[in-house]
mmCIF file of the C-alpha atoms, coordinates in Angstrom:
data_MODEL
# 
_entry.id   MODEL 
# 
loop_
_atom_site.group_PDB 
_atom_site.id 
_atom_site.type_symbol 
_atom_site.label_atom_id 
_atom_site.label_alt_id 
_atom_site.label_comp_id 
_atom_site.label_asym_id 
_atom_site.label_entity_id 
_atom_site.label_seq_id 
_atom_site.pdbx_PDB_ins_code 
_atom_site.Cartn_x 
_atom_site.Cartn_y 
_atom_site.Cartn_z 
_atom_site.occupancy 
_atom_site.B_iso_or_equiv 
_atom_site.pdbx_formal_charge 
_atom_site.auth_seq_id 
_atom_site.auth_comp_id 
_atom_site.auth_asym_id 
_atom_site.auth_atom_id 
_atom_site.pdbx_PDB_model_num 
ATOM 1   C CA . MET A 1 1   ? 89.578  36.876 75.291  1.00 0.00 ? 1   MET A CA 1 
ATOM 2   C CA . LYS A 1 2   ? 85.918  36.566 74.230  1.00 0.00 ? 2   LYS A CA 1 
ATOM 3   C CA . LYS A 1 3   ? 83.400  35.517 77.100  1.00 0.00 ? 3   LYS A CA 1 
ATOM 4   C CA . ILE A 1 4   ? 82.139  31.576 77.325  1.00 0.00 ? 4   ILE A CA 1 
ATOM 5   C CA . LEU A 1 5   ? 78.306  31.326 76.722  1.00 0.00 ? 5   LEU A CA 1 
ATOM 6   C CA . ILE A 1 6   ? 76.438  30.157 79.767  1.00 0.00 ? 6   ILE A CA 1 
ATOM 7   C CA . PRO A 1 7   ? 74.950  26.811 78.390  1.00 0.00 ? 7   PRO A CA 1 
ATOM 8   C CA . LEU A 1 8   ? 71.917  26.570 76.510  1.00 0.00 ? 8   LEU A CA 1 
ATOM 9   C CA . SER A 1 9   ? 69.995  24.542 79.171  1.00 0.00 ? 9   SER A CA 1 
ATOM 10  C CA . PHE A 1 10  ? 69.290  27.839 81.075  1.00 0.00 ? 10  PHE A CA 1 
ATOM 11  C CA . LEU A 1 11  ? 67.699  29.755 77.837  1.00 0.00 ? 11  LEU A CA 1 
ATOM 12  C CA . LEU A 1 12  ? 64.741  31.398 77.172  1.00 0.00 ? 12  LEU A CA 1 
ATOM 13  C CA . LEU A 1 13  ? 61.852  30.726 79.048  1.00 0.00 ? 13  LEU A CA 1 
ATOM 14  C CA . ALA A 1 14  ? 58.570  31.887 77.838  1.00 0.00 ? 14  ALA A CA 1 
ATOM 15  C CA . LEU A 1 15  ? 58.468  35.747 77.459  1.00 0.00 ? 15  LEU A CA 1 
ATOM 16  C CA . SER A 1 16  ? 54.758  35.878 76.665  1.00 0.00 ? 16  SER A CA 1 
ATOM 17  C CA . SER A 1 17  ? 51.784  33.119 75.672  1.00 0.00 ? 17  SER A CA 1 
ATOM 18  C CA . CYS A 1 18  ? 49.463  35.894 74.355  1.00 0.00 ? 18  CYS A CA 1 
ATOM 19  C CA . GLN A 1 19  ? 49.586  36.023 70.291  1.00 0.00 ? 19  GLN A CA 1 
ATOM 20  C CA . GLU A 1 20  ? 48.736  39.533 68.712  1.00 0.00 ? 20  GLU A CA 1 
ATOM 21  C CA . THR A 1 21  ? 48.199  40.598 65.173  1.00 0.00 ? 21  THR A CA 1 
ATOM 22  C CA . GLU A 1 22  ? 51.268  42.785 65.898  1.00 0.00 ? 22  GLU A CA 1 
ATOM 23  C CA . SER A 1 23  ? 54.387  41.896 66.414  1.00 0.00 ? 23  SER A CA 1 
ATOM 24  C CA . PRO A 1 24  ? 55.485  42.332 70.445  1.00 0.00 ? 24  PRO A CA 1 
ATOM 25  C CA . SER A 1 25  ? 57.640  45.470 70.751  1.00 0.00 ? 25  SER A CA 1 
ATOM 26  C CA . ASN A 1 26  ? 61.685  45.167 70.118  1.00 0.00 ? 26  ASN A CA 1 
ATOM 27  C CA . GLU A 1 27  ? 62.065  46.115 74.106  1.00 0.00 ? 27  GLU A CA 1 
ATOM 28  C CA . ALA A 1 28  ? 59.667  42.646 75.213  1.00 0.00 ? 28  ALA A CA 1 
ATOM 29  C CA . VAL A 1 29  ? 61.969  40.440 73.377  1.00 0.00 ? 29  VAL A CA 1 
ATOM 30  C CA . ILE A 1 30  ? 65.215  39.364 74.204  1.00 0.00 ? 30  ILE A CA 1 
ATOM 31  C CA . SER A 1 31  ? 67.832  37.347 71.825  1.00 0.00 ? 31  SER A CA 1 
ATOM 32  C CA . ALA A 1 32  ? 69.198  34.189 72.665  1.00 0.00 ? 32  ALA A CA 1 
ATOM 33  C CA . ALA A 1 33  ? 72.663  36.573 72.368  1.00 0.00 ? 33  ALA A CA 1 
ATOM 34  C CA . GLU A 1 34  ? 71.415  38.893 74.811  1.00 0.00 ? 34  GLU A CA 1 
ATOM 35  C CA . LEU A 1 35  ? 69.877  36.176 77.243  1.00 0.00 ? 35  LEU A CA 1 
ATOM 36  C CA . GLU A 1 36  ? 73.439  34.551 77.302  1.00 0.00 ? 36  GLU A CA 1 
ATOM 37  C CA . THR A 1 37  ? 75.169  37.273 77.806  1.00 0.00 ? 37  THR A CA 1 
ATOM 38  C CA . LEU A 1 38  ? 72.782  38.717 80.898  1.00 0.00 ? 38  LEU A CA 1 
ATOM 39  C CA . LEU A 1 39  ? 73.193  35.077 82.691  1.00 0.00 ? 39  LEU A CA 1 
ATOM 40  C CA . PHE A 1 40  ? 77.228  35.185 82.275  1.00 0.00 ? 40  PHE A CA 1 
ATOM 41  C CA . MET A 1 41  ? 77.467  38.962 83.714  1.00 0.00 ? 41  MET A CA 1 
ATOM 42  C CA . ARG A 1 42  ? 75.153  37.474 86.585  1.00 0.00 ? 42  ARG A CA 1 
ATOM 43  C CA . GLU A 1 43  ? 77.913  35.455 87.510  1.00 0.00 ? 43  GLU A CA 1 
ATOM 44  C CA . GLU A 1 44  ? 81.228  37.643 86.371  1.00 0.00 ? 44  GLU A CA 1 
ATOM 45  C CA . GLU A 1 45  ? 79.902  40.385 88.729  1.00 0.00 ? 45  GLU A CA 1 
ATOM 46  C CA . LYS A 1 46  ? 79.648  37.562 91.529  1.00 0.00 ? 46  LYS A CA 1 
ATOM 47  C CA . LEU A 1 47  ? 83.072  36.483 90.497  1.00 0.00 ? 47  LEU A CA 1 
ATOM 48  C CA . ALA A 1 48  ? 84.742  40.272 91.266  1.00 0.00 ? 48  ALA A CA 1 
ATOM 49  C CA . HIS A 1 49  ? 82.757  40.491 94.810  1.00 0.00 ? 49  HIS A CA 1 
ATOM 50  C CA . ASP A 1 50  ? 83.603  37.068 95.625  1.00 0.00 ? 50  ASP A CA 1 
ATOM 51  C CA . VAL A 1 51  ? 87.333  37.289 94.486  1.00 0.00 ? 51  VAL A CA 1 
ATOM 52  C CA . TYR A 1 52  ? 87.509  40.764 96.456  1.00 0.00 ? 52  TYR A CA 1 
ATOM 53  C CA . VAL A 1 53  ? 85.818  38.901 99.652  1.00 0.00 ? 53  VAL A CA 1 
ATOM 54  C CA . TYR A 1 54  ? 88.925  36.469 100.047 1.00 0.00 ? 54  TYR A CA 1 
ATOM 55  C CA . ALA A 1 55  ? 91.110  38.908 99.485  1.00 0.00 ? 55  ALA A CA 1 
ATOM 56  C CA . PHE A 1 56  ? 89.613  41.296 102.154 1.00 0.00 ? 56  PHE A CA 1 
ATOM 57  C CA . GLU A 1 57  ? 89.724  37.963 104.644 1.00 0.00 ? 57  GLU A CA 1 
ATOM 58  C CA . LYS A 1 58  ? 93.595  37.167 103.808 1.00 0.00 ? 58  LYS A CA 1 
ATOM 59  C CA . TYR A 1 59  ? 94.998  40.476 104.212 1.00 0.00 ? 59  TYR A CA 1 
ATOM 60  C CA . GLY A 1 60  ? 92.411  43.386 105.309 1.00 0.00 ? 60  GLY A CA 1 
ATOM 61  C CA . LEU A 1 61  ? 93.174  45.863 102.572 1.00 0.00 ? 61  LEU A CA 1 
ATOM 62  C CA . PRO A 1 62  ? 90.095  48.074 102.894 1.00 0.00 ? 62  PRO A CA 1 
ATOM 63  C CA . ILE A 1 63  ? 89.452  48.626 99.143  1.00 0.00 ? 63  ILE A CA 1 
ATOM 64  C CA . PHE A 1 64  ? 88.972  44.497 98.640  1.00 0.00 ? 64  PHE A CA 1 
ATOM 65  C CA . GLN A 1 65  ? 86.042  44.930 100.888 1.00 0.00 ? 65  GLN A CA 1 
ATOM 66  C CA . ASN A 1 66  ? 84.646  48.705 99.552  1.00 0.00 ? 66  ASN A CA 1 
ATOM 67  C CA . ILE A 1 67  ? 85.094  46.986 95.937  1.00 0.00 ? 67  ILE A CA 1 
ATOM 68  C CA . ALA A 1 68  ? 83.083  43.903 97.021  1.00 0.00 ? 68  ALA A CA 1 
ATOM 69  C CA . ASN A 1 69  ? 80.297  45.860 98.278  1.00 0.00 ? 69  ASN A CA 1 
ATOM 70  C CA . SER A 1 70  ? 79.902  48.068 94.790  1.00 0.00 ? 70  SER A CA 1 
ATOM 71  C CA . GLU A 1 71  ? 80.127  44.761 93.056  1.00 0.00 ? 71  GLU A CA 1 
ATOM 72  C CA . SER A 1 72  ? 77.437  43.067 95.032  1.00 0.00 ? 72  SER A CA 1 
ATOM 73  C CA . SER A 1 73  ? 74.920  46.107 94.000  1.00 0.00 ? 73  SER A CA 1 
ATOM 74  C CA . HIS A 1 74  ? 76.486  45.177 90.253  1.00 0.00 ? 74  HIS A CA 1 
ATOM 75  C CA . VAL A 1 75  ? 74.751  41.608 90.492  1.00 0.00 ? 75  VAL A CA 1 
ATOM 76  C CA . LEU A 1 76  ? 71.633  42.987 92.128  1.00 0.00 ? 76  LEU A CA 1 
ATOM 77  C CA . SER A 1 77  ? 71.939  45.716 89.092  1.00 0.00 ? 77  SER A CA 1 
ATOM 78  C CA . VAL A 1 78  ? 71.660  42.456 86.502  1.00 0.00 ? 78  VAL A CA 1 
ATOM 79  C CA . LEU A 1 79  ? 68.992  40.428 88.475  1.00 0.00 ? 79  LEU A CA 1 
ATOM 80  C CA . ARG A 1 80  ? 66.662  43.242 88.535  1.00 0.00 ? 80  ARG A CA 1 
ATOM 81  C CA . VAL A 1 81  ? 67.063  44.067 84.821  1.00 0.00 ? 81  VAL A CA 1 
ATOM 82  C CA . MET A 1 82  ? 66.842  39.656 84.268  1.00 0.00 ? 82  MET A CA 1 
ATOM 83  C CA . GLU A 1 83  ? 63.616  40.247 86.329  1.00 0.00 ? 83  GLU A CA 1 
ATOM 84  C CA . THR A 1 84  ? 61.938  42.543 83.597  1.00 0.00 ? 84  THR A CA 1 
ATOM 85  C CA . TYR A 1 85  ? 62.290  39.560 80.971  1.00 0.00 ? 85  TYR A CA 1 
ATOM 86  C CA . GLN A 1 86  ? 61.125  36.913 83.780  1.00 0.00 ? 86  GLN A CA 1 
ATOM 87  C CA . ILE A 1 87  ? 64.972  35.054 83.423  1.00 0.00 ? 87  ILE A CA 1 
ATOM 88  C CA . GLN A 1 88  ? 65.455  32.400 85.721  1.00 0.00 ? 88  GLN A CA 1 
ATOM 89  C CA . ASP A 1 89  ? 68.541  33.242 87.917  1.00 0.00 ? 89  ASP A CA 1 
ATOM 90  C CA . PRO A 1 90  ? 71.009  29.871 87.497  1.00 0.00 ? 90  PRO A CA 1 
ATOM 91  C CA . LEU A 1 91  ? 71.916  30.555 91.267  1.00 0.00 ? 91  LEU A CA 1 
ATOM 92  C CA . SER A 1 92  ? 68.624  30.895 92.731  1.00 0.00 ? 92  SER A CA 1 
ATOM 93  C CA . GLY A 1 93  ? 69.928  33.935 94.402  1.00 0.00 ? 93  GLY A CA 1 
ATOM 94  C CA . SER A 1 94  ? 72.560  32.123 95.889  1.00 0.00 ? 94  SER A CA 1 
ATOM 95  C CA . THR A 1 95  ? 75.444  34.684 97.532  1.00 0.00 ? 95  THR A CA 1 
ATOM 96  C CA . ASN A 1 96  ? 77.211  31.528 98.861  1.00 0.00 ? 96  ASN A CA 1 
ATOM 97  C CA . LEU A 1 97  ? 80.785  32.388 97.765  1.00 0.00 ? 97  LEU A CA 1 
ATOM 98  C CA . ARG A 1 98  ? 82.263  30.156 95.622  1.00 0.00 ? 98  ARG A CA 1 
ATOM 99  C CA . GLU A 1 99  ? 79.258  29.258 93.548  1.00 0.00 ? 99  GLU A CA 1 
ATOM 100 C CA . PHE A 1 100 ? 78.989  29.473 90.113  1.00 0.00 ? 100 PHE A CA 1 
ATOM 101 C CA . THR A 1 101 ? 77.612  27.323 87.266  1.00 0.00 ? 101 THR A CA 1 
ATOM 102 C CA . ASP A 1 102 ? 79.912  28.627 84.099  1.00 0.00 ? 102 ASP A CA 1 
ATOM 103 C CA . PRO A 1 103 ? 82.378  26.046 84.146  1.00 0.00 ? 103 PRO A CA 1 
ATOM 104 C CA . THR A 1 104 ? 84.776  28.890 83.148  1.00 0.00 ? 104 THR A CA 1 
ATOM 105 C CA . LEU A 1 105 ? 83.866  30.903 85.353  1.00 0.00 ? 105 LEU A CA 1 
ATOM 106 C CA . ILE A 1 106 ? 84.666  28.274 87.577  1.00 0.00 ? 106 ILE A CA 1 
ATOM 107 C CA . LYS A 1 107 ? 87.896  27.751 86.274  1.00 0.00 ? 107 LYS A CA 1 
ATOM 108 C CA . ILE A 1 108 ? 88.508  31.582 86.463  1.00 0.00 ? 108 ILE A CA 1 
ATOM 109 C CA . TYR A 1 109 ? 87.855  31.978 90.506  1.00 0.00 ? 109 TYR A CA 1 
ATOM 110 C CA . SER A 1 110 ? 89.753  29.071 90.957  1.00 0.00 ? 110 SER A CA 1 
ATOM 111 C CA . ASP A 1 111 ? 92.998  30.394 89.288  1.00 0.00 ? 111 ASP A CA 1 
ATOM 112 C CA . LEU A 1 112 ? 92.509  34.371 90.861  1.00 0.00 ? 112 LEU A CA 1 
ATOM 113 C CA . ARG A 1 113 ? 92.130  32.793 94.544  1.00 0.00 ? 113 ARG A CA 1 
ATOM 114 C CA . THR A 1 114 ? 95.477  31.197 93.716  1.00 0.00 ? 114 THR A CA 1 
ATOM 115 C CA . ARG A 1 115 ? 96.900  34.116 92.683  1.00 0.00 ? 115 ARG A CA 1 
ATOM 116 C CA . VAL A 1 116 ? 95.481  35.734 96.020  1.00 0.00 ? 116 VAL A CA 1 
ATOM 117 C CA . ASP A 1 117 ? 97.564  33.135 98.641  1.00 0.00 ? 117 ASP A CA 1 
ATOM 118 C CA . LEU A 1 118 ? 100.267 34.703 96.742  1.00 0.00 ? 118 LEU A CA 1 
ATOM 119 C CA . SER A 1 119 ? 101.084 38.019 98.171  1.00 0.00 ? 119 SER A CA 1 
ATOM 120 C CA . LEU A 1 120 ? 99.382  40.957 98.691  1.00 0.00 ? 120 LEU A CA 1 
ATOM 121 C CA . ASN A 1 121 ? 100.609 42.737 95.675  1.00 0.00 ? 121 ASN A CA 1 
ATOM 122 C CA . GLU A 1 122 ? 99.987  39.486 93.258  1.00 0.00 ? 122 GLU A CA 1 
ATOM 123 C CA . SER A 1 123 ? 96.070  40.555 94.870  1.00 0.00 ? 123 SER A CA 1 
ATOM 124 C CA . ILE A 1 124 ? 96.038  44.180 93.765  1.00 0.00 ? 124 ILE A CA 1 
ATOM 125 C CA . LYS A 1 125 ? 96.829  42.979 90.529  1.00 0.00 ? 125 LYS A CA 1 
ATOM 126 C CA . VAL A 1 126 ? 94.339  40.351 90.222  1.00 0.00 ? 126 VAL A CA 1 
ATOM 127 C CA . GLY A 1 127 ? 92.181  43.218 91.200  1.00 0.00 ? 127 GLY A CA 1 
ATOM 128 C CA . LEU A 1 128 ? 92.897  45.380 87.714  1.00 0.00 ? 128 LEU A CA 1 
ATOM 129 C CA . PHE A 1 129 ? 92.819  41.736 86.080  1.00 0.00 ? 129 PHE A CA 1 
ATOM 130 C CA . ILE A 1 130 ? 89.045  41.892 87.060  1.00 0.00 ? 130 ILE A CA 1 
ATOM 131 C CA . GLU A 1 131 ? 88.216  44.792 85.967  1.00 0.00 ? 131 GLU A CA 1 
ATOM 132 C CA . ASP A 1 132 ? 90.357  44.548 82.947  1.00 0.00 ? 132 ASP A CA 1 
ATOM 133 C CA . LEU A 1 133 ? 88.264  41.568 82.052  1.00 0.00 ? 133 LEU A CA 1 
ATOM 134 C CA . ASP A 1 134 ? 84.851  43.028 83.112  1.00 0.00 ? 134 ASP A CA 1 
ATOM 135 C CA . ILE A 1 135 ? 85.374  45.551 81.037  1.00 0.00 ? 135 ILE A CA 1 
ATOM 136 C CA . TYR A 1 136 ? 86.363  44.137 77.814  1.00 0.00 ? 136 TYR A CA 1 
ATOM 137 C CA . ASP A 1 137 ? 83.424  41.899 78.261  1.00 0.00 ? 137 ASP A CA 1 
ATOM 138 C CA . LEU A 1 138 ? 80.610  44.734 79.589  1.00 0.00 ? 138 LEU A CA 1 
ATOM 139 C CA . GLU A 1 139 ? 81.765  46.319 75.952  1.00 0.00 ? 139 GLU A CA 1 
ATOM 140 C CA . ASN A 1 140 ? 81.401  42.933 73.840  1.00 0.00 ? 140 ASN A CA 1 
ATOM 141 C CA . ALA A 1 141 ? 77.927  43.133 75.640  1.00 0.00 ? 141 ALA A CA 1 
ATOM 142 C CA . LEU A 1 142 ? 77.161  46.726 74.598  1.00 0.00 ? 142 LEU A CA 1 
ATOM 143 C CA . SER A 1 143 ? 77.465  45.749 70.894  1.00 0.00 ? 143 SER A CA 1 
ATOM 144 C CA . GLU A 1 144 ? 75.231  42.918 71.289  1.00 0.00 ? 144 GLU A CA 1 
ATOM 145 C CA . THR A 1 145 ? 72.393  44.316 72.582  1.00 0.00 ? 145 THR A CA 1 
ATOM 146 C CA . ASP A 1 146 ? 69.672  47.401 71.025  1.00 0.00 ? 146 ASP A CA 1 
ATOM 147 C CA . LYS A 1 147 ? 67.872  46.682 74.264  1.00 0.00 ? 147 LYS A CA 1 
ATOM 148 C CA . VAL A 1 148 ? 67.509  50.273 76.427  1.00 0.00 ? 148 VAL A CA 1 
ATOM 149 C CA . ASN A 1 149 ? 67.605  48.636 79.746  1.00 0.00 ? 149 ASN A CA 1 
ATOM 150 C CA . ILE A 1 150 ? 69.983  46.475 78.660  1.00 0.00 ? 150 ILE A CA 1 
ATOM 151 C CA . SER A 1 151 ? 72.481  48.563 77.311  1.00 0.00 ? 151 SER A CA 1 
ATOM 152 C CA . THR A 1 152 ? 71.935  51.301 80.474  1.00 0.00 ? 152 THR A CA 1 
ATOM 153 C CA . LEU A 1 153 ? 72.572  48.265 82.324  1.00 0.00 ? 153 LEU A CA 1 
ATOM 154 C CA . TYR A 1 154 ? 75.831  47.573 80.649  1.00 0.00 ? 154 TYR A CA 1 
ATOM 155 C CA . ALA A 1 155 ? 77.228  51.168 80.608  1.00 0.00 ? 155 ALA A CA 1 
ATOM 156 C CA . ASN A 1 156 ? 76.706  51.934 84.384  1.00 0.00 ? 156 ASN A CA 1 
ATOM 157 C CA . LEU A 1 157 ? 78.767  48.281 85.138  1.00 0.00 ? 157 LEU A CA 1 
ATOM 158 C CA . GLU A 1 158 ? 81.505  49.393 82.699  1.00 0.00 ? 158 GLU A CA 1 
ATOM 159 C CA . CYS A 1 159 ? 81.254  53.174 84.145  1.00 0.00 ? 159 CYS A CA 1 
ATOM 160 C CA . GLY A 1 160 ? 81.778  51.058 87.880  1.00 0.00 ? 160 GLY A CA 1 
ATOM 161 C CA . SER A 1 161 ? 84.472  48.845 86.794  1.00 0.00 ? 161 SER A CA 1 
ATOM 162 C CA . LYS A 1 162 ? 86.025  52.031 84.954  1.00 0.00 ? 162 LYS A CA 1 
ATOM 163 C CA . ASN A 1 163 ? 86.606  53.310 88.661  1.00 0.00 ? 163 ASN A CA 1 
ATOM 164 C CA . HIS A 1 164 ? 87.426  50.092 90.082  1.00 0.00 ? 164 HIS A CA 1 
ATOM 165 C CA . MET A 1 165 ? 90.262  50.061 88.096  1.00 0.00 ? 165 MET A CA 1 
ATOM 166 C CA . ARG A 1 166 ? 91.518  53.628 88.675  1.00 0.00 ? 166 ARG A CA 1 
ATOM 167 C CA . ALA A 1 167 ? 91.125  52.442 92.674  1.00 0.00 ? 167 ALA A CA 1 
ATOM 168 C CA . PHE A 1 168 ? 93.670  49.719 91.880  1.00 0.00 ? 168 PHE A CA 1 
ATOM 169 C CA . TYR A 1 169 ? 95.757  51.534 89.808  1.00 0.00 ? 169 TYR A CA 1 
ATOM 170 C CA . ASP A 1 170 ? 96.165  54.055 92.504  1.00 0.00 ? 170 ASP A CA 1 
ATOM 171 C CA . GLN A 1 171 ? 96.867  51.277 94.870  1.00 0.00 ? 171 GLN A CA 1 
ATOM 172 C CA . ALA A 1 172 ? 99.498  49.578 93.000  1.00 0.00 ? 172 ALA A CA 1 
ATOM 173 C CA . THR A 1 173 ? 101.182 52.860 92.033  1.00 0.00 ? 173 THR A CA 1 
ATOM 174 C CA . SER A 1 174 ? 101.506 53.323 96.114  1.00 0.00 ? 174 SER A CA 1 
ATOM 175 C CA . VAL A 1 175 ? 103.483 50.194 96.389  1.00 0.00 ? 175 VAL A CA 1 
ATOM 176 C CA . GLY A 1 176 ? 105.251 50.040 92.589  1.00 0.00 ? 176 GLY A CA 1 
ATOM 177 C CA . ILE A 1 177 ? 103.133 47.612 91.264  1.00 0.00 ? 177 ILE A CA 1 
ATOM 178 C CA . THR A 1 178 ? 103.132 47.559 87.063  1.00 0.00 ? 178 THR A CA 1 
ATOM 179 C CA . TYR A 1 179 ? 100.075 45.975 85.582  1.00 0.00 ? 179 TYR A CA 1 
ATOM 180 C CA . THR A 1 180 ? 99.953  45.535 81.795  1.00 0.00 ? 180 THR A CA 1 
ATOM 181 C CA . PRO A 1 181 ? 96.356  45.179 80.610  1.00 0.00 ? 181 PRO A CA 1 
ATOM 182 C CA . GLU A 1 182 ? 95.358  41.761 78.936  1.00 0.00 ? 182 GLU A CA 1 
ATOM 183 C CA . PHE A 1 183 ? 91.947  42.286 77.555  1.00 0.00 ? 183 PHE A CA 1 
ATOM 184 C CA . ILE A 1 184 ? 91.293  45.730 77.013  1.00 0.00 ? 184 ILE A CA 1 
ATOM 185 C CA . SER A 1 185 ? 93.996  47.729 74.715  1.00 0.00 ? 185 SER A CA 1 
ATOM 186 C CA . GLN A 1 186 ? 96.666  50.021 76.476  1.00 0.00 ? 186 GLN A CA 1 
ATOM 187 C CA . SER A 1 187 ? 95.737  52.924 75.316  1.00 0.00 ? 187 SER A CA 1 
ATOM 188 C CA . ASP A 1 188 ? 92.094  52.462 76.496  1.00 0.00 ? 188 ASP A CA 1 
ATOM 189 C CA . TYR A 1 189 ? 93.587  51.495 79.809  1.00 0.00 ? 189 TYR A CA 1 
ATOM 190 C CA . SER A 1 190 ? 95.885  54.415 79.597  1.00 0.00 ? 190 SER A CA 1 
ATOM 191 C CA . SER A 1 191 ? 92.984  56.638 79.229  1.00 0.00 ? 191 SER A CA 1 
ATOM 192 C CA . ILE A 1 192 ? 91.283  55.328 81.933  1.00 0.00 ? 192 ILE A CA 1 
ATOM 193 C CA . ILE A 1 193 ? 93.623  55.612 84.653  1.00 0.00 ? 193 ILE A CA 1 
ATOM 194 C CA . ASN A 1 194 ? 94.686  58.803 83.615  1.00 0.00 ? 194 ASN A CA 1 
ATOM 195 C CA . SER A 1 195 ? 91.010  60.056 83.776  1.00 0.00 ? 195 SER A CA 1 
ATOM 196 C CA . PRO A 1 196 ? 89.123  60.985 87.225  1.00 0.00 ? 196 PRO A CA 1 
ATOM 197 C CA . LYS A 1 197 ? 86.890  58.540 88.799  1.00 0.00 ? 197 LYS A CA 1 
ATOM 198 C CA . THR A 1 198 ? 83.189  59.217 87.575  1.00 0.00 ? 198 THR A CA 1 
ATOM 199 C CA . GLY A 1 199 ? 79.734  58.793 89.052  1.00 0.00 ? 199 GLY A CA 1 
ATOM 200 C CA . CYS A 1 200 ? 77.722  56.152 87.812  1.00 0.00 ? 200 CYS A CA 1 
ATOM 201 C CA . ASN A 1 201 ? 74.021  54.732 88.982  1.00 0.00 ? 201 ASN A CA 1 
ATOM 202 C CA . ALA A 1 202 ? 75.807  51.338 89.388  1.00 0.00 ? 202 ALA A CA 1 
ATOM 203 C CA . ASN A 1 203 ? 79.148  51.518 91.496  1.00 0.00 ? 203 ASN A CA 1 
# 
């Protein structure tokens, strides 16, 4: 599943009004693709947070609260990078649950809440699904940028998502749940769940 890009109405704020005889540095110029992906990641990380908050409120399982807290730091990490490029936040800093601008993420959020309502076991599968999707989208995002700060952001987010996947896998295994990845390959999934948790700059 390839991420669906944010509508162009949010795109391309002026990065600088000054024109020099030299070309601006590569780090100061952001492409339309990089901009679209940053905006998408801002909301995708919030989606993970909001679903986990909902699951914790419904079932009280600590893993959902712990990973929701981590997702809050992911959202802030994306926003900090957006600020360096003077990119306007489509949500204007909102932390309201269920608030998104991207139609695809609105639909995914609704579908995942419905799955959470089915059972605690299904909610654990939803956690694996979200991290599966996040890792897939972050790997694609890494391939689209040559900016050091954006690449570092995505690598840290991916590291965090892999740790979350390991945590949900351990939870699933303890209650006899199996999950087949829908986005990353089975070999990549096996490699992640069979490797130890790693330290990340973004949790």
